[in-house]
C-alpha positions in Angstrom: -232.5 36.3 63.6 -231.6 32.9 61.3 -232.7 29.7 62.1 -230.1 27.5 64.6 -229.2 24.2 63.7 -229.4 21.8 66.9 -226.8 19.0 66.3 -228.0 15.8 68.5 -225.7 13.2 70.2 -225.5 10.9 66.7 -224.9 14.3 64.5 -221.8 15.3 66.5 -220.5 11.7 66.1 -221.4 11.6 62.7 -219.6 15.0 61.8 -216.2 14.8 63.8 -214.2 11.5 63.3 -211.9 10.2 65.8 -209.2 11.3 63.2 -210.4 15.0 63.2 -211.2 15.2 66.7 -207.1 14.5 67.6 -206.0 16.9 65.4 -208.3 19.7 66.1 -207.5 18.6 70.0 -204.0 19.2 69.2 -204.3 22.3 67.7 -206.7 23.4 70.4 -203.6 23.1 73.0 -201.1 24.9 70.6 -203.5 27.8 70.0 -204.2 28.4 73.2 -200.8 28.5 74.5 -200.1 30.9 71.6 -202.4 32.9 73.6 -204.9 33.1 70.4 -207.7 31.5 71.9 -209.0 32.2 75.9 -210.8 29.8 78.4 -211.9 31.5 81.7 -212.0 29.0 84.8 -214.4 26.2 84.9 -217.3 27.1 87.3 -218.7 24.2 89.5 -222.2 24.3 90.7 -222.6 21.7 93.6 -226.0 20.0 93.7 -225.7 17.6 96.8 -226.3 14.9 97.1 -226.8 14.2 93.3 -224.0 15.3 91.7 -222.5 18.8 90.1 -223.0 21.1 87.2 -220.1 22.7 85.3 -220.1 26.0 83.3 -217.0 26.2 80.6 -216.9 29.3 78.1 -214.1 29.7 75.6 -213.2 32.2 72.9 -211.2 31.5 69.4 -211.2 31.2 65.8 -214.4 34.1 65.6 -216.7 31.4 68.1 -217.4 31.7 71.7 -218.8 28.7 73.2 -220.6 27.6 76.9 -220.7 24.3 77.7 -223.6 23.8 80.5 -222.6 19.8 81.7 -223.1 18.1 84.5 -221.9 14.8 86.3 -224.5 12.7 88.2 -223.0 9.6 89.3 -226.3 8.1 90.1 -228.3 8.6 86.8 -227.5 5.2 85.7 -229.8 3.8 88.2 -232.6 5.9 86.5 -231.6 4.8 83.2 -229.9 8.1 82.5 -226.1 8.8 81.1 -224.2 10.2 84.2 -223.2 13.3 82.0 -225.4 15.2 80.0 -225.8 18.7 78.9 -226.0 21.4 76.0 -223.0 23.6 74.3 -224.0 26.9 72.8 -222.1 28.4 70.0 -222.2 31.9 69.0 -220.5 34.4 66.7 -217.5 36.3 68.6 -217.9 39.6 66.7 -221.7 39.9 66.7 -222.8 37.6 69.7 -225.3 35.7 67.1 -226.6 32.3 68.4 -224.8 29.7 65.9 -225.9 26.2 67.4 -227.0 24.3 70.1 -224.8 21.3 70.7 -225.2 18.0 72.5 -222.3 18.1 75.0 -222.6 14.5 75.9 -220.9 13.4 72.5 -218.3 16.4 72.5 -217.1 15.8 76.1 -216.5 12.0 74.9 -214.9 12.9 71.4 -212.5 15.5 73.0 -212.0 13.4 76.3 -210.6 10.4 73.9 -208.8 12.3 71.4 -206.5 13.9 74.0 -205.3 10.3 74.9 -203.3 9.9 71.8 -202.1 13.7 71.5 -200.8 13.1 75.1 -199.1 9.6 74.1 -197.5 10.9 71.4 -195.9 13.9 73.4 -194.8 11.9 76.2 -195.3 8.1 75.5 -191.8 6.6 75.3 -190.5 5.8 71.5 -192.1 2.5 70.2 -195.1 2.5 72.6 -197.5 0.8 71.2 -199.6 -1.5 73.6 -202.6 -0.2 75.3 -204.5 -0.6 78.6 -208.2 0.8 79.1 -209.4 0.8 82.9 -213.0 1.6 82.6 -215.0 1.0 79.4 -217.9 3.0 79.7 -218.9 6.0 77.3 -215.4 7.7 77.9 -213.5 4.8 77.7 -215.0 3.6 74.8 -214.1 7.2 72.8 -210.5 7.0 74.4 -209.7 3.2 73.2 -211.4 4.4 69.7 -209.0 7.5 69.5 -205.9 5.7 70.4 -206.7 2.9 67.9 -207.7 5.7 65.2 -204.1 7.0 65.8 -202.3 3.4 65.4 -202.1 2.1 68.7 -202.6 -1.4 69.9 -203.4 -3.7 70.7 -204.9 -3.0 73.8 -206.6 -4.8 76.8 -210.0 -3.4 78.4 -210.9 -3.8 81.9 -214.1 -3.2 83.5 -216.0 -4.2 86.6 -218.5 -5.2 84.0 -217.1 -7.5 82.1 -219.6 -7.6 79.1 -218.8 -3.9 78.7 -215.1 -4.5 78.4 -215.7 -7.6 76.1 -217.8 -5.3 73.6 -215.3 -2.6 73.3 -212.6 -5.2 72.6 -214.6 -7.1 70.3 -215.2 -3.6 68.4 -211.5 -3.2 68.0 -209.9 -6.6 67.9 -208.3 -5.9 71.1 -209.1 -8.3 74.3 -210.8 -7.9 77.4 -208.7 -8.8 80.3 -207.7 -8.4 84.2 -206.8 -4.5 85.6 -203.5 -5.6 86.2 -203.1 -6.6 82.5 -204.7 -3.4 81.5 -202.0 -1.9 83.8 -198.9 -3.3 82.2 -199.2 -1.6 78.9 -197.2 0.5 77.3 -199.9 3.4 77.3 -202.7 3.1 80.4 -205.7 5.1 80.0 -207.7 5.3 83.3 -211.3 6.5 82.7 -213.1 5.7 85.8 -215.4 7.8 87.7 -212.5 8.7 90.4 -214.4 7.4 93.1 -211.5 4.7 94.1 -207.9 4.6 93.5 -207.3 2.0 90.4 -203.4 2.7 90.1 -200.8 2.1 92.8 -197.3 3.0 93.0 -196.7 -0.7 93.1 -198.4 -1.2 89.4 -196.0 1.2 87.9 -193.7 0.0 85.1 -190.8 1.8 83.8 -191.2 3.1 80.3 -194.9 3.3 80.6 -197.3 6.5 80.0 -200.1 6.9 81.9 -203.2 9.0 80.8 -205.6 9.8 83.8 -208.8 11.1 82.3 -211.3 10.1 85.1 -210.7 12.7 87.7 -212.2 15.8 87.0 -213.4 17.3 90.1 -212.5 17.9 93.9 -212.3 14.5 95.9 -212.1 12.6 92.7 -208.5 10.3 92.3 -207.9 7.6 90.1 -203.9 7.0 91.7 -202.9 6.8 94.7 -200.4 9.9 95.7 -197.5 7.6 96.0 -198.2 6.7 92.6 -198.8 10.4 91.5 -195.8 11.3 93.3 -193.4 8.7 91.7 -194.2 9.7 88.1 -193.0 12.7 85.9 -196.1 14.9 86.1 -197.7 16.7 83.1 -201.2 18.2 83.0 -203.5 20.1 80.9 -204.1 23.2 83.0 -202.4 23.6 86.4 -205.3 25.6 88.1 -207.7 22.9 87.4 -205.4 19.9 87.8 -204.1 21.2 91.1 -207.6 21.8 92.8 -209.8 19.4 91.3 -207.6 16.7 89.5 -205.3 14.0 90.0 -202.3 16.1 91.2 -204.8 17.6 93.9 -203.8 15.0 96.6 -200.2 15.2 96.4 -200.3 18.5 95.9 -202.4 19.0 98.9 -199.7 16.7 101.0 -196.8 19.2 99.6 -195.5 16.3 97.6 -195.9 17.9 94.3 -195.4 21.6 93.6 -196.0 23.8 90.4 -192.4 23.4 89.1 -192.8 19.6 89.1 -195.8 19.7 86.8 -195.5 20.4 83.3 -198.3 22.0 80.7 -199.0 19.3 77.8 -199.4 22.9 75.9 -195.9 23.7 76.4 -194.4 20.2 75.1 -196.7 20.4 72.3 -195.4 23.8 71.4 -191.6 23.0 71.9 -191.3 25.3 74.7 -190.8 22.6 77.7 -189.4 18.7 77.5 -191.4 16.1 77.7 -190.5 12.8 78.8 -187.4 12.9 80.9 -186.1 9.3 79.9 -186.9 6.1 78.5 -187.2 4.5 81.6 -189.4 7.1 83.6 -193.0 6.8 83.9 -194.9 9.7 82.6 -198.7 10.7 84.1 -200.6 12.8 82.4 -203.4 14.6 84.4 -206.7 15.2 82.0 -209.4 17.3 83.9 -211.2 18.5 80.9 -210.6 22.1 78.7 -213.3 24.8 77.4 -210.6 24.8 74.4 -210.9 21.2 73.8 -214.9 21.9 73.5 -214.4 24.7 71.5 -212.2 22.5 69.0 -215.0 19.5 68.4 -217.9 22.1 68.3 -216.4 24.3 65.6 -215.3 20.8 63.7 -219.2 19.8 64.0 -220.4 23.2 63.2 -218.6 23.1 59.9 -219.4 19.7 58.9 -222.8 21.2 59.3 -222.5 24.0 57.4 -220.9 22.2 54.6 -223.8 19.9 54.1 -222.1 16.8 55.5 -224.3 15.9 58.5 -228.3 17.1 58.8 -229.7 18.9 62.0 -233.0 19.9 63.3 -233.3 24.0 63.3 -235.1 26.1 65.4 -235.7 29.7 65.7 -235.1 32.0 69.1 
């Protein structure tokens, strides 16, 4: 069996720019919508009281991937990342292993990249200012991807002022309060989802919200009233309704399937997006394996083209 490259965290980020991540992520939604890329449901394996593991497979363009990723909120106290894991890439025609990829960097890139993809489809015309609530790893890549797509200036908020200030300085934006961040045209919430950071009273006509932090059962960044007050969109109904921002409102009977539009349908021109200039749109992102496939495919292509280096191993 040929040597298999091992693309670590730095190699992935060197291989895939924010611009390419955005373009690849948009294409992933379109290919999935067209039935060309396939993705079984995400599997959760609880590991109480520490966190959970997720297994995420997908297939498309001759590749098959499996991402094995974790969310362990207590890890920072142990000087470890909250999110860690590996992504395996195989040839979909022979099953030959093709690469082992760091899943943390892939997840950060695709989480960030979906923010401008959704904003371009759902934000009002002329929307430019950005509010970032939560400036950790995923919040930082969300801000970088939005900036790469022409959004800004932005306001960065985080309970850790030094983290918000560092991200703002990097992008030429500014650090501010939660309220200032929530006053932007495009608001992105990328917190652990253990506490509500957006209530109905925070919403302003014409805004767009990307809710990127609530990625599992019991998590929410917006109150049920805030969710119910918005025009709603999601990455995938099955995930969002059972383990995303929509879950609470669905369980309360305030939101039903016919009130939520898939982002892929909007991108493909099969469904309308923003219902009007004064509407508040909300996109619930729970994270899809097709997005991981898109980023992993780009990273593998960069290695094959000699644009990044990687260690190799034989299985």
